[in-house]
C-alpha positions as CSV (number, residue, x, y, z in Angstrom):
1,M,18.7,-5.3,4.5
2,K,18.7,-2.9,7.4
3,K,15.5,-1.6,8.9
4,N,16.1,2.0,7.8
5,T,16.8,0.9,4.2
6,F,13.5,-1.0,4.3
7,Y,11.6,2.1,5.4
8,L,13.2,4.1,2.6
9,V,12.1,1.5,0.1
10,V,8.6,1.5,1.5
11,G,8.5,5.3,1.2
12,C,9.6,5.0,-2.5
13,I,6.8,2.5,-3.1
14,A,4.3,4.8,-1.5
15,L,5.4,7.6,-3.8
16,A,5.1,5.3,-6.8
17,L,1.6,4.3,-5.7
18,L,0.7,8.0,-5.5
19,A,2.0,8.5,-9.1
20,I,0.0,5.4,-10.2
21,F,-3.1,6.8,-8.5
22,W,-2.7,10.1,-10.3
23,Y,-2.1,8.4,-13.7
24,S,-5.1,6.1,-13.2
25,V,-7.4,9.1,-12.6
26,E,-6.0,10.9,-15.6
27,V,-6.6,8.0,-18.0
28,H,-9.7,6.7,-16.3
29,I,-8.4,3.2,-15.5
30,R,-9.9,2.2,-12.2
31,F,-8.3,-1.2,-11.8
32,L,-4.8,0.2,-12.1
33,V,-4.7,1.5,-8.5
34,E,-6.1,-1.7,-7.0
35,V,-3.7,-3.9,-8.8
36,A,-0.7,-1.6,-8.0
37,F,-1.7,-1.6,-4.3
38,I,-1.9,-5.4,-4.1
39,I,1.5,-5.7,-5.9
40,A,3.0,-3.2,-3.5
41,I,1.7,-5.1,-0.5
42,V,3.3,-8.3,-1.9
43,I,6.6,-6.5,-2.6
44,I,6.7,-4.9,0.9
45,Y,5.9,-8.3,2.5
46,A,8.8,-9.9,0.6
47,L,11.2,-7.1,1.5
48,R,10.1,-7.2,5.2
49,R,11.2,-10.8,5.3
50,T,14.7,-9.8,4.3
51,V,15.2,-7.2,7.1
52,T,17.9,-8.5,9.4
53,D,17.9,-6.2,12.5
54,I,14.3,-6.7,13.7
55,I,13.8,-6.6,17.5
56,E,10.1,-7.1,18.5
57,D,8.4,-7.4,21.7
58,E,4.7,-7.9,22.5
59,R,4.0,-4.2,22.3
60,T,5.6,-3.8,18.9
61,A,3.7,-6.8,17.6
62,K,0.4,-5.4,18.9
63,I,1.0,-2.0,17.3
64,S,1.9,-3.6,14.0
65,E,-1.2,-5.8,14.1
66,Q,-3.4,-2.7,14.7
67,A,-1.7,-0.8,11.9
68,A,-2.2,-3.7,9.5
69,L,-5.8,-4.0,10.4
70,R,-6.4,-0.3,9.9
71,T,-4.6,-0.4,6.5
72,F,-6.8,-3.2,5.3
73,Q,-9.9,-1.4,6.5
74,V,-8.9,1.8,4.5
75,F,-8.0,-0.3,1.5
76,W,-11.4,-2.0,1.3
77,V,-13.2,1.3,1.7
78,I,-11.1,2.8,-1.2
79,F,-11.6,-0.4,-3.2
80,C,-15.3,-0.3,-2.9
81,V,-15.6,3.4,-3.6
82,T,-13.4,3.2,-6.7
83,W,-15.4,0.1,-7.8
84,S,-18.7,1.9,-7.6
85,F,-17.5,5.2,-9.0
86,D,-18.3,6.1,-12.6
87,W,-15.0,7.3,-14.0
88,S,-16.6,8.2,-17.3
89,K,-18.2,11.3,-15.7
90,M,-14.8,12.7,-14.7
91,A,-14.1,14.2,-18.1
């Protein structure tokens, strides 16, 4: 898979996650977003390993490392907020 195709697929996955988030808020299922996010990460990781035209240097690796770190930090904040949020009061 080419790098641009990979980015398009990741964008589609992000849109699907947005739709799943909306649906989980509508039907008050808090775990749906968390499970979908973890599945999306696994899918993206598996797809990333199939990309053929990757050229990385130290700078690119460092930027990717920082981006991954920030992504996990945001995920855990969202995970803890949704875990402690009382969805029954949304109606």
